[in-house]
C-alpha positions as CSV (number, residue, x, y, z in Angstrom):
1,X,94.4,102.8,97.7
2,X,90.8,102.0,96.9
3,X,88.5,102.7,99.8
4,X,85.8,100.6,98.2
5,X,87.6,97.3,98.9
6,X,85.8,94.7,100.9
7,X,88.0,92.9,103.4
8,X,89.1,90.2,104.1
9,X,90.8,89.4,100.8
10,X,92.6,86.1,100.4
11,X,95.8,85.5,98.4
12,X,98.6,83.0,98.1
13,X,102.2,83.0,96.7
14,X,102.6,81.2,93.4
15,X,104.9,78.6,95.1
16,X,101.9,77.5,97.2
17,X,103.6,77.8,100.6
18,X,102.4,81.1,101.9
19,X,98.7,82.1,102.3
20,X,97.4,85.5,103.2
21,X,94.2,86.9,104.8
22,X,94.4,90.6,104.1
23,X,92.4,92.4,106.9
24,X,93.0,96.0,105.8
25,X,95.2,98.0,103.6
26,X,97.8,97.9,106.4
27,X,97.4,94.5,108.1
28,X,97.3,90.8,107.1
29,X,97.7,87.3,108.5
30,X,100.2,85.0,106.8
31,X,100.1,81.3,107.0
32,X,103.4,79.6,106.0
33,X,103.2,75.9,105.3
34,X,106.4,74.0,106.3
35,X,106.0,70.3,105.8
36,X,103.0,69.3,107.9
37,X,103.3,72.5,110.1
38,X,101.5,75.8,109.5
39,X,103.1,78.9,111.1
40,X,100.9,81.9,111.6
41,X,102.2,85.5,111.5
42,X,100.2,88.7,112.0
43,X,101.6,91.7,110.3
44,X,100.7,95.4,110.9
45,X,102.5,97.3,108.2
46,X,104.2,100.5,109.4
47,X,107.0,100.8,106.8
48,X,106.5,101.7,103.2
49,X,107.9,98.4,101.7
50,X,105.3,96.5,103.8
51,X,102.5,98.7,102.6
52,X,103.6,98.2,99.0
53,X,103.6,94.4,99.6
54,X,100.0,94.5,100.7
55,X,99.1,96.6,97.7
56,X,100.8,94.0,95.5
57,X,98.8,91.3,97.2
58,X,95.5,93.1,96.8
59,X,96.2,93.9,93.1
60,X,97.4,90.3,92.4
61,X,100.8,91.4,91.0
62,X,104.1,89.7,90.8
63,X,104.1,86.4,92.6
64,X,100.6,86.6,94.2
65,X,97.5,84.6,93.1
66,X,93.9,84.8,94.2
67,X,92.8,82.3,96.9
68,X,89.3,81.1,97.9
69,X,88.4,81.8,101.6
70,X,87.6,78.1,102.0
71,X,91.1,77.1,101.0
72,X,92.6,79.6,103.5
73,X,90.3,78.3,106.3
74,X,91.4,74.7,105.8
75,X,94.9,75.8,106.9
76,X,93.8,78.1,109.7
77,X,92.1,75.5,111.9
């Protein structure tokens, strides 16, 4: 991957229910919105499919969209 990336990077799923703070090329925090609740997951990618998912998030491919830091922070209070 590109070593010139500046982290954190923020992304969301196109369905608007999962939000991501990408901390590095191998770790991220996911916030899943379920009704009024927000569930937080911390992921440290060790397997190849997880690493590919992070790469897709960074490159805004498939179902991912860019997200402003302020929008992420509203959910992570």
